[in-house]
N, C-alpha and C positions, 0 to 999 in steps of 0.2 A: 107081221108085215112081210110081204114078198120082197125079193131082192130088187125087182124092177120098181116097186113102190118106193123103196128106200132111195133108189137113184133119182126118181122124179120128184121126191119130196125135198131134195136138196135145193137150196137157194141158187145153186149154179146150173140147175137144169134149165136149158134155154126155153123161154116162153113161146117161141115160134115152133117148137117141136112138141107134137102130141105125145101123150104117154104111150109106152109100149103096150101093145094089145088093142089099142084103139084103132078104128078104121083109118087108113092112110098114115099111120104113124111113121112108117119107114119113108114114105114120100116126103113128109114134112122134115124128117131128119136129113134126108138127102138134099133137099132144097136148102135148108139152113147151112149145111156143110159146104155146098157148092158156092153159096154166097160169101163164104169166108176166103175163097180162093180168087186170084185174079181171073177176070172173065175168059181169058184165052184157054183156061183149063176146061171150060164147059164143053169143048169139042172132043175131048179125049174119052172115047167109049169105055175103056176099062174103068175109069174113074166114075163115069156117070152110070154105069150098069152094075157096079159092085160097091155097095155102100161101105164095106169094110176097107176096101182099097182107098176109097175117097177119104174115109176117116184117117187112115194112116198118113195120107198125103197132107191133109189139113194139119195134123199134129206136127209134121215136119216143117210145114210152111210157117206155123206159129212159132216154133222153136227158132227158126231163122230170123223171123221178124223181131222176136224178143232180143236176140243177139244184136241185131242191127240197131235197135232203139237203145239198148244198153251202151253200145259203142258211141252212138251219137250223144247220149247224155254224158258219158264219161269224158268225151273230148270237147264238149261245147265251150267250156271256159277257156281252154287253151287255144282252140282253133278259130272260134268265131270273132274275137277281137281283131285278129290279123286279117280277117275278111272285111273289116270295116263295119261289123254289126254292132249297133249301140247296146250298151249295158242293159237298158230296159228291155230290149228285144231278146237279149240272151237270157234274162231271167224268165221271161214269158216262154221262151223256147224250152228251157229246163223244166218248167212246170208242165208244159205240154207233153214232154217226153215222160215225165213221171206219171201223168194221167194215162198215157198210152200204155205204159208198162202194167198198170193196174188193169186196164181193159184187156190186154193180151193175156194176163194171168187168169182173169175171169173166163175169157173165151176158151182158154186151154182146159180149164176145169170142166166147162160145159162139154167140150169135145170129148174129154175122157169119159164123162158119164154116158154120152150118146154112144161112144164106141163100145163101152161095156154092155149097154143094152142091145146094140146090134149083134155083138158076139154071142150074148145069151140067146138071142132070137135065132141066130144061125145054128147054134148048138142044140136048140130044142127040137124034139121030134115033130115033124109036120103032121097036122091033122088031115085026114082024107075024107 
């Protein structure tokens, strides 16, 4: 099995991204990655024209989001009651943060796989 086949056979490979080597696979990878960033980043040409840079930025963005959600989860029980938030809402909020952490972890694994595939693609000799 090729290295790219191993990447795409992972359950973390994003369904929205075609397998490397298929027509438009880089376009689908770039589109998926752009959708993980706030919309304002869509206008930055270095990110939109260089998938490896886009991947790097998405990885950083997800790391920061994960830290923010962990901080929100960690401080919920201490800070939310003082803000007048009902206990039932606090419990729902804590569950929401836990689900979001799982989602961010899954997205981070998918971004890592797509990043590896893009790096392999850029390192491969071009056919003429």
